[in-house]
N, C-alpha and C positions, 0 to 999 in steps of 0.2 A: 753221045760218046760218054763212057764212064771215066771219071777222073782217076788218076793214078793214086791219089791219097785223099783220105777223108778231110784233111785240112783244107784242100782246095774246094771241096763241096761246101764246107762251112763258110769259107770266104765268099763263095758265090751267093749263098743265102744272105750273108750280111750286106753285100753290095746290092743285091736285089731289094732287100728291105729298105736300104737307104734311098735308092732311086725311087721306090714306090712312095715313100714318105714325101720326098721332094716333089714328085709329079702330082700327087693328090693335092698337096697344099699350094703349090705354085701354079699348076695348070688346071686345077679344079675338076679332075676327071676321076672316075672310079677305076678305070683301066689305064695302063701306061699310054701316053701319047706316042706318036711315031718317033719323035726326037729322043724321048727317054727310052723307048724300046730299042732304038739303035745303040744308045749308050750302054744299055744292059747287055746287048748281044756282043758289043765290042769288048766290054769288061770281062764277060764270060770267056770269050775266045782268048784273051790275054792271060787269064788265069789258067786255062787248060794248057797253054803253051809255056807257062812259067818254068824256067829251068831249075828252080829251087824246090818246087813241090812241097814236100812235108817240112822242109827246113825254112820255108818262106816266113818272112817277117811281114809287117804291114808294108804296103806299097810306098808310103812316105819314107820309110827307112831303107828301102831296097837300093842296092848299088846299080841295078839295071832299070832304066826307064823304058818300059814297054809301050807306054802310051805316047801318041803323037802330042806335040805341045798343045795343040788346040783341044784335043780330047782330054788331056791332063787338066787343063783349065776348067773344062766342064765338070769333070768328076770331082775336082776340088770344091767347086761351088756346091755341088750336091752334098758332099761330105760335110762341109762347113755348116750347111743348113740342117742336115739330118742328124749329124753326130749327137748334138745335145738332146734331141728327141728320142734317140734310140734307147736310152736307159728306161724311159717310160713305156715305150711301145714294144720294144724287143729287148728286155733286160738281159737275157742269157746271151744272145748274140753280141750285145754291146760289151758285156763283161769279158767274154772270150776275146773280142777284138782288142780290148784294152790290155788283156794279158799278152796277146800276140805282139803288141807294140813293144813289150819289154824284152822280146827275144833278141838275141845277138844278130847283127847283120850277117847274112849268109856270105860265104866265100864261094866265088865261082865266076862265071863269065861277067865281064863288065861292059861289053858292047851292047848297044841298043838292039842290034839285029840278032842277038842271042835268043830273043823271045820269039 
C-alpha cells in the first residue's frame, strides 16, 4: 500500500531503523527476529492509519494513542535504546525525527479508535 504522504514513509523508515538497531544489538541476529518483525508490522500499520498523516508529530506528542498499552511499552523500550544510537548510525533520519518533535500537536480526533 502506498502511503498518503511522504512524511509517513519517512516515519516508517525511522521506526524500522530503530527496531533494526535494537534487534541486532539485543537479540544478536542480522535479520529481525519474529518478535521485532511483529512490532515493525504493527508500527507500520498504525502509521498507515494515522489520522494526521502529513501533519503528524512524533508519537510521543500525539493526542491519539494508536498503540495498545503493551505494544506502547515495547516500542518505548526500543526507542529509548535506539534513539541515542540513531545519530551515529542514521544521522539524517535522526535529525529529521528531532525536527518533527518540535512540530505542534495536531488537532483532530482524540479517541484511540480513530486510528
